[in-house]
C-alpha positions in Angstrom: 10.4 3.6 -1.6 10.9 2.3 2.3 10.3 5.0 5.0 13.8 4.9 5.7 15.2 6.4 1.7 12.1 8.5 2.0 13.0 10.1 5.2 16.7 11.0 3.7 15.0 12.2 0.3 13.0 14.5 2.2 15.7 15.6 4.4 17.6 16.3 1.0 15.1 18.1 -0.3 14.5 20.2 2.4 18.5 21.2 2.6 19.4 24.8 1.4 21.5 25.9 -1.1 20.5 22.0 -2.8 18.3 22.2 -5.1 17.5 19.3 -7.6 20.0 19.2 -10.4 22.6 19.0 -7.4 20.9 16.4 -5.1 20.7 14.2 -8.4 24.2 14.8 -8.4 25.2 14.2 -4.3 22.7 10.9 -4.7 24.7 9.7 -8.0 28.5 10.4 -6.1 27.5 8.7 -3.1 25.3 5.2 -4.2 22.3 6.2 -2.2 20.0 8.8 0.1 21.6 7.6 3.0 25.3 7.5 1.6 24.2 11.4 1.0 23.4 11.7 4.4 26.7 10.1 5.9 29.7 10.9 3.7 32.0 13.1 5.3 32.2 17.1 4.1 35.8 16.4 2.8 34.5 14.1 0.6 31.4 15.7 -0.4 34.4 18.9 -1.6 35.9 16.4 -3.9 32.7 16.5 -6.1 33.2 18.8 -9.4 30.8 21.8 -9.3 30.3 21.2 -5.0 31.7 23.4 -2.6 31.3 24.5 0.9 28.5 26.7 1.0 26.5 24.3 -1.3 27.2 21.2 1.6 27.1 23.8 4.4 23.7 22.7 5.9 24.2 18.8 5.4 24.4 16.7 7.8 21.9 18.9 10.0 19.7 16.8 12.5 17.0 19.8 12.3 16.6 18.8 8.6 15.8 14.9 9.8 13.1 16.3 12.1 11.6 18.5 9.8 11.4 15.4 7.6 9.9 12.9 10.0 6.7 15.5 10.9 6.0 15.5 6.7 6.8 11.8 6.6 3.7 11.4 9.2 1.8 14.0 7.1 2.6 11.8 3.8 1.2 8.7 5.6 -1.3 10.0 7.5 -3.1 11.2 4.2 -2.4 8.5 2.0 -0.2 10.4 -0.5 1.8 8.9 -2.5 5.5 9.6 -3.5 7.2 9.6 -6.5 11.2 9.1 -6.2 13.0 10.0 -9.5 14.5 6.7 -9.4 11.7 4.8 -9.1 9.3 3.2 -11.8 6.1 5.1 -10.7 7.8 8.6 -11.4 6.9 10.3 -14.3 9.1 9.2 -17.6 9.3 12.0 -20.0 10.0 14.4 -16.5 12.8 12.1 -15.3 14.3 13.0 -18.4 14.4 17.1 -16.9 17.3 17.5 -15.4 15.7 19.8 -12.5 12.9 17.4 -12.4 12.1 17.3 -8.9 13.3 14.2 -6.9 10.2 13.6 -5.1 6.7 14.0 -6.6 4.1 14.0 -4.1 0.3 12.8 -5.7 -3.5 12.6 -5.1 -5.8 11.3 -6.9 -6.1 8.1 -9.6 -3.3 9.3 -12.1 -1.9 6.3 -14.6 0.5 7.7 -16.6 1.3 4.7 -19.2 1.0 5.0 -23.1 -1.3 8.0 -23.4 0.0 11.0 -25.2 0.6 14.1 -22.3 0.7 17.1 -23.3 -0.2 20.8 -21.1 -2.4 23.2 -21.9 -2.0 26.4 -20.6 -2.7 30.2 -21.3 -3.9 33.5 -19.8 -6.0 34.1 -16.7 -8.2 36.3 -18.6 -9.3 34.4 -21.1 -11.2 35.5 -23.6 -14.8 33.7 -25.2 -12.6 32.8 -28.2 -9.9 31.2 -26.3 -12.5 29.1 -24.4 -14.1 28.0 -28.0 -10.5 27.1 -29.2 -9.7 25.5 -26.1 -12.8 23.4 -26.1 -12.5 22.6 -29.8 -8.6 21.6 -29.5 -9.6 18.8 -26.9 -12.5 17.9 -28.4 -10.7 16.5 -31.5 -7.8 15.0 -29.6 -10.2 13.1 -27.5 -10.0 10.5 -30.2 -6.6 9.8 -28.8 -6.9 9.8 -25.2 -4.2 12.4 -24.3 -3.7 13.3 -20.8 -4.6 17.2 -20.0 -1.6 19.0 -17.9 -2.3 21.5 -16.2 -1.9 24.5 -13.6 -5.4 24.4 -11.8 -5.1 28.4 -12.2 -7.6 30.8 -13.0 -8.3 30.8 -16.9 -7.1 28.6 -19.3 -6.0 26.3 -16.5 -9.1 25.7 -14.8 -10.9 25.9 -18.7 -8.9 22.8 -20.1 -9.3 20.3 -17.4 -12.9 21.2 -16.9 -13.0 20.0 -20.5 -11.1 17.2 -20.1 -13.5 16.0 -17.8 -16.4 16.6 -19.9 -14.8 14.9 -22.8 -13.8 11.7 -20.4 -9.9 12.6 -20.4 -7.5 12.1 -17.4 -6.0 15.5 -16.1 -3.4 16.5 -14.0 -3.3 19.5 -11.6 0.5 20.6 -11.1 -0.1 23.0 -7.9 2.8 25.8 -6.6 1.6 24.8 -2.9 1.6 21.5 -0.8 -1.4 19.1 -0.8 -2.8 19.9 2.4 -4.5 23.4 0.8 -5.9 24.0 -2.8 -5.2 27.9 -4.3 -7.5 29.5 -5.5 -9.8 28.5 -3.2 -12.6 29.1 -5.8 -11.3 25.6 -7.4 -12.2 23.9 -4.2 -15.0 22.6 -6.4 -13.4 20.9 -9.0 -11.2 19.0 -6.6 -13.3 15.7 -6.5 -13.9 15.4 -10.1 -10.1 16.0 -11.0 -9.0 13.4 -8.3 -11.5 10.8 -10.3 -10.4 11.6 -13.6 -6.9 12.0 -12.5 -5.1 14.1 -10.1 -2.8 16.5 -8.5 1.2 16.5 -8.5 3.1 18.6 -6.5 7.0 18.7 -4.7 5.8 20.9 -2.4 5.7 20.2 1.4 2.4 20.8 3.8 4.6 23.9 5.5 5.2 25.6 2.4 3.4 29.0 2.1 1.6 29.9 -1.1 4.3 32.6 -2.5 4.6 34.3 -6.0 7.9 32.0 -6.5 6.9 28.4 -6.1 4.0 29.1 -9.4 6.9 29.7 -11.3 9.2 26.8 -10.0 5.6 24.6 -10.6 5.6 25.5 -14.4 8.8 23.0 -14.9 6.7 20.7 -13.7 4.0 21.2 -16.2 6.3 21.4 -19.2 8.2 18.5 -18.0 5.2 16.2 -17.7 4.6 16.6 -21.6 5.6 16.0 -24.7 4.0 19.5 -25.8 2.7 22.3 -24.6 -0.5 24.3 -25.6 -0.6 28.2 -25.2 -4.4 28.8 -25.9 -3.9 32.5 -24.8 -1.0 34.9 -23.6 -0.8 38.5 -23.0 2.6 39.9 -23.3 4.0 38.5 -20.2 2.8 35.7 -18.0 3.0 32.2 -16.4 2.3 30.4 -19.8 4.7 32.1 -21.3 7.6 30.8 -18.9 6.3 27.2 -19.0 6.8 27.6 -23.1 10.2 28.9 -22.5 11.1 25.7 -20.2 9.3 23.5 -22.7 11.8 24.8 -25.2 14.9 24.2 -23.1 13.3 20.3 -22.8 13.4 20.5 -26.5 10.0 19.8 -26.3 6.8 20.9 -28.7 5.3 23.9 -27.9 2.1 25.3 -30.0 0.5 28.5 -29.8 -3.0 29.4 -30.9 -2.7 32.9 -33.1 -5.1 35.7 -32.8 -5.2 39.0 -34.4 -2.5 41.9 -34.0 -4.6 44.2 -31.9 -6.0 41.6 -29.3 -4.0 42.0 -25.7 -4.2 38.4 -25.2 -3.0 37.2 -28.4 0.2 39.5 -28.3 2.0 36.4 -26.2 1.3 33.9 -29.0 1.9 35.8 -31.7 5.1 36.5 -30.3 5.8 32.9 -30.2 5.1 32.0 -33.5 7.1 35.3 -34.8 10.3 34.1 -33.0 10.0 30.7 -33.8 9.3 29.5 -30.4 6.2 27.7 -31.3 4.1 26.0 -34.1 1.5 27.7 -35.4 -1.7 26.0 -34.1 -4.6 26.5 -36.6 -6.1 22.9 -36.6 -6.5 20.7 -33.8 -5.3 17.7 -36.2 -1.8 19.5 -36.4 -1.1 18.1 -32.7 -1.0 14.6 -33.7 0.3 14.5 -37.1 3.4 16.8 -35.7 4.2 14.6 -33.0 3.4 11.1 -34.6 0.8 10.1 -32.7 -0.6 7.3 -33.9 -4.8 6.7 -33.4 -5.7 4.5 -30.7 -9.3 3.5 -30.0 -10.6 4.9 -26.5 -14.2 3.0 -27.4 -12.2 -0.4 -26.5 -15.6 -1.4 -24.9 -17.3 -1.0 -28.2 -14.9 -3.6 -29.8 -18.0 -6.2 -29.8 -19.2 -3.8 -32.6 -16.6 -3.7 -35.4 -16.8 -6.3 -37.5 -14.8 -9.8 -37.2 -13.8 -9.8 -40.9 -11.4 -6.5 -41.3 -8.1 -6.6 -41.3 -5.9 -4.3 -39.1 -5.6 -1.4 -41.2 -9.9 -1.7 -41.4 -10.0 -1.9 -37.9 -8.0 1.1 -37.7 -10.4 3.4 -39.6 -13.2 1.7 -38.0 -12.3 2.9 -34.8 -11.4 6.5 -36.0 -14.7 7.2 -37.4 -16.6 5.6 -34.5 -15.2 8.4 -32.3 -15.6 10.9 -35.2 -18.4 10.0 -37.1 -17.3 11.7 -40.7 -14.0 12.9 -41.9 -12.1 14.0 -44.7 -10.2 11.4 -46.3 -7.3 13.6 -46.4 -7.6 14.2 -42.7 -8.5 9.6 -41.8 -5.2 9.2 -44.1 -2.9 11.6 -42.0 -4.5 10.7 -38.5 -4.3 7.1 -39.3 -0.8 7.7 -40.9 -1.6 6.1 -44.4 -0.5 7.0 -47.8 -3.5 8.9 -49.9 -3.6 6.1 -52.3 -3.8 3.7 -50.1 -6.3 5.1 -48.1 -8.6 5.5 -51.1 -8.0 2.0 -51.8 -9.2 0.8 -48.2 -12.6 3.2 -47.9 -13.6 2.0 -51.3 -13.0 -1.8 -49.9 -15.0 -0.7 -46.6 -18.0 1.1 -48.5 -18.2 -1.7 -50.8 -18.2 -4.0 -47.5 -21.2 -1.7 -46.3 -19.3 0.1 -43.4 -18.8 3.7 -45.2 -20.4 5.9 -47.0 -18.9 8.7 -48.7 -20.3 12.2 -48.2 -19.6 15.3 -50.5 -16.2 17.1 -50.2 -14.8 13.9 -50.1 -15.8 13.3 -46.0 -16.6 9.5 -45.1 -19.4 9.0 -42.4 -19.3 5.7 -40.8 -22.8 3.4 -40.9 -23.7 2.6 -37.8 
């Protein structure tokens, strides 16, 4: 993105009374960022839904001056900028009507063909919640998903730490500019996150940390992801806001149920009760419902895969390479094959000496 275009985008992002939805409408009508800035107010008032109050602050030189300062900060700190019309902007977030026109990035984020999910929950996460979070991430790790969260206390940072532990990319969505970090106690995790993903924000370096920012940030957490998982939640909380936003985007929501008397399970139980989320009892339900296709993460180990396998056999081999052992039902479900076909395939692989049957209809890879 050219500096001149970025300057006008920053100025538009900073204009009072103009949010991301209105900004996109103005850009579409005027044909360019500079066109918005140079268009007469008379012509702008002809746009449906645009009134004098909305455009009152447009064309103010002070906004360009603020934008110049922020542009200097961006360049001096080597921050990557994603403009909503450019290819480097996250595809799922682009589908959201209120997605930011500009997204600022630090780290090594790479969103390509990998699945992306958000994991959020209570600040005061219980020991059971921690265990559930790791179990979910561990069982999803063969699919190599990107784990998105808010880098906050509790479930957020737990999810991101477990993502790093299981060698998954993770993205922290911040409610402030990239010149600071909140909470300060999580500063020690910044390098690990940036080395295994990074941070996104649509806030400027001059923005103060305010409560409303965290609720605004939640739309990015939900918008980046094809599904949002709520690990734990009290009756009210920011994770429930994220779930509501995800539902408004027609994205899937999963909630881990808990005992009816547990205060940190009330929110999840209510989401399930009012059919605002899938009941998440097995991590395997997530790839099944989202129709993920298994992709071997251990591409570096492909030399270990026998060369005489067909495509289906390689798929199963790689699955068991990551999982060690699993049931025929789950292998069939995760590899998206009917049971009758999987039974024949596993028998053939057993005869080749690649796998061995275990009790309970489980199969184990022979390494």
